[in-house]
N, C-alpha and C positions, 0 to 999 in steps of 0.2 A: 145744320145740326148737327153739334159736336160727335164724336166717336163713342161717348158712352150712351149718347139718342139712340145713336144707329144701330149698336149695340144691344139695346135694350128693346128695340122694336125690333128686330132681328128672332131677336132668345122669342117677344111674345106674339111673332109670329109665326113663330115652331110650338110655339105650345111648348114653349118649355119657361115656365114661370120658377121651377129653382135656381135658373139662370140669372133670369129676368129681375128676378127682387133685390139679392145682391146691387146688382147695377142699378135702380132705383135709388136702394137707399147710398148708395154712394152719393149721390146728388144730391141726397139734404142733410144728411151728415158726412160733411169734408174736413173737420177736423181730425189731424191724427191721432191725437190722444185721447179720440174717442170708439175708439175696440168694440167696447163694450156694449157700447152703446147704437151703433151699428149691429151686433148681432142681436142687443134686444127687438131692434124692428124687426127687424129680419125673420127673427122668429115667433114676432109678434102678428104679423102679417102672412106669414106662412098658414096661421088659425084662421083668418079671413076665408070664405067661398071665395075660387075662383075666379066667380063670375062677378063680384065686390069687387075684387082689385080691378078688373076687365073695365066696370062699368068708369072709376073715380078717377086711374091712373091714364088706362088706355080704350076709352072708350071705343076709337075705331075700330079697335076687336073684339069687340063683345059680340056676343051669339055669334061667334063663331064655329064652325067646328075645330073639335082639339086631335 
């Protein structure tokens, strides 16, 4: 498990999706010159229901008490 993955999972376990989402996005949008794309992706993810995010990217944490 990478350090970023460990940080992402720790943030999800803590119920801190505000911290978890940029960590996830950093694993998808990796080019340094795509900061605006990463920001836009993060903003769009924040619009989704929390449960949808967890079901999709971290199903092992879906349905836990936050």
